[in-house]
C-alpha positions as YAML, in Angstrom:
chain: A
units: angstrom
residues:
- id: 1
  name: MET
  ca: [0.00, 0.00, 0.00]
- id: 2
  name: ALA
  ca: [2.92, 2.35, 0.60]
- id: 3
  name: THR
  ca: [3.83, 2.07, -3.09]
- id: 4
  name: ARG
  ca: [0.35, 3.21, -4.12]
- id: 5
  name: ALA
  ca: [0.55, 6.24, -1.82]
- id: 6
  name: PHE
  ca: [3.95, 7.10, -3.27]
- id: 7
  name: VAL
  ca: [2.59, 6.95, -6.84]
- id: 8
  name: VAL
  ca: [-0.39, 9.12, -5.89]
- id: 9
  name: THR
  ca: [2.01, 11.66, -4.37]
- id: 10
  name: VAL
  ca: [4.21, 11.67, -7.48]
- id: 11
  name: VAL
  ca: [1.21, 12.03, -9.82]
- id: 12
  name: GLY
  ca: [-0.06, 14.90, -7.67]
- id: 13
  name: LYS
  ca: [3.26, 16.70, -8.00]
- id: 14
  name: MET
  ca: [3.42, 16.07, -11.74]
- id: 15
  name: THR
  ca: [-0.12, 17.41, -12.10]
- id: 16
  name: ALA
  ca: [0.78, 20.55, -10.15]
- id: 17
  name: LEU
  ca: [3.83, 21.03, -12.38]
- id: 18
  name: SER
  ca: [1.75, 20.60, -15.54]
- id: 19
  name: LEU
  ca: [-0.79, 23.16, -14.28]
- id: 20
  name: HIS
  ca: [2.00, 25.56, -13.28]
- id: 21
  name: ASN
  ca: [3.85, 25.22, -16.59]
- id: 22
  name: ARG
  ca: [0.65, 25.99, -18.48]
- id: 23
  name: GLN
  ca: [-0.22, 28.84, -16.07]
- id: 24
  name: ILE
  ca: [-3.59, 27.25, -15.41]
- id: 25
  name: ASN
  ca: [-5.72, 28.44, -12.51]
- id: 26
  name: ILE
  ca: [-8.00, 25.51, -11.77]
- id: 27
  name: GLU
  ca: [-10.59, 27.93, -10.35]
- id: 28
  name: GLU
  ca: [-11.16, 29.15, -13.92]
- id: 29
  name: HIS
  ca: [-12.28, 25.63, -14.90]
- id: 30
  name: ALA
  ca: [-14.10, 24.47, -11.78]
- id: 31
  name: THR
  ca: [-15.39, 26.53, -8.88]
- id: 32
  name: THR
  ca: [-17.92, 24.34, -7.10]
- id: 33
  name: ASP
  ca: [-17.19, 21.10, -5.28]
- id: 34
  name: GLU
  ca: [-19.33, 19.29, -7.86]
- id: 35
  name: GLU
  ca: [-17.38, 20.79, -10.79]
- id: 36
  name: LYS
  ca: [-14.08, 19.92, -9.10]
- id: 37
  name: ALA
  ca: [-15.27, 16.35, -8.53]
- id: 38
  name: GLN
  ca: [-16.28, 16.05, -12.19]
- id: 39
  name: LEU
  ca: [-12.92, 17.44, -13.29]
- id: 40
  name: ARG
  ca: [-11.13, 15.01, -10.98]
- id: 41
  name: GLU
  ca: [-13.08, 12.08, -12.43]
- id: 42
  name: ALA
  ca: [-12.30, 13.25, -15.98]
- id: 43
  name: PHE
  ca: [-8.60, 13.51, -15.05]
- id: 44
  name: ILE
  ca: [-8.54, 10.02, -13.52]
- id: 45
  name: ALA
  ca: [-10.29, 8.58, -16.59]
- id: 46
  name: ALA
  ca: [-7.82, 10.29, -18.94]
- id: 47
  name: LEU
  ca: [-4.90, 9.14, -16.79]
- id: 48
  name: SER
  ca: [-6.18, 5.55, -16.78]
- id: 49
  name: GLU
  ca: [-6.70, 5.59, -20.54]
- id: 50
  name: GLY
  ca: [-3.24, 7.01, -21.12]
- id: 51
  name: CYS
  ca: [-1.60, 4.34, -19.00]
- id: 52
  name: ALA
  ca: [-3.62, 1.56, -20.64]
- id: 53
  name: ALA
  ca: [-2.85, 2.81, -24.15]
- id: 54
  name: ASP
  ca: [0.93, 2.63, -23.71]
- id: 55
  name: LYS
  ca: [2.30, 0.59, -20.83]
- id: 56
  name: ASP
  ca: [5.82, 1.92, -21.60]
- id: 57
  name: ALA
  ca: [4.86, 5.61, -21.71]
- id: 58
  name: LEU
  ca: [6.62, 8.06, -19.44]
- id: 59
  name: LEU
  ca: [4.35, 8.90, -16.51]
- id: 60
  name: GLY
  ca: [5.05, 12.63, -16.86]
- id: 61
  name: GLY
  ca: [3.75, 12.61, -20.43]
- id: 62
  name: VAL
  ca: [0.65, 10.65, -19.47]
- id: 63
  name: VAL
  ca: [-0.08, 13.06, -16.61]
- id: 64
  name: ASP
  ca: [0.42, 16.10, -18.85]
- id: 65
  name: ASN
  ca: [-1.87, 14.64, -21.51]
- id: 66
  name: ALA
  ca: [-4.49, 13.85, -18.87]
- id: 67
  name: VAL
  ca: [-4.36, 17.46, -17.68]
- id: 68
  name: LYS
  ca: [-4.87, 18.71, -21.25]
- id: 69
  name: THR
  ca: [-7.64, 16.23, -21.98]
- id: 70
  name: SER
  ca: [-9.59, 16.78, -18.77]
- id: 71
  name: LEU
  ca: [-9.45, 20.57, -19.21]
- id: 72
  name: GLY
  ca: [-10.30, 20.40, -22.91]
- id: 73
  name: LEU
  ca: [-7.03, 22.00, -24.01]
...
């Protein structure tokens, strides 16, 4: 279970970096708890699809693509 928590932490940091690099303020895309939950679900789905599509893909690229996809960029 510790490995899973580590991966979640790393993905969180990669997501923050992707948002920072793109100068994205998440509040411009989701303001309510419901909108944030929907955005989170869209991100998780895009992340899962990206990992499934290419098992050898670099995690940073998959995370960045999931950010773009879930925000419609």
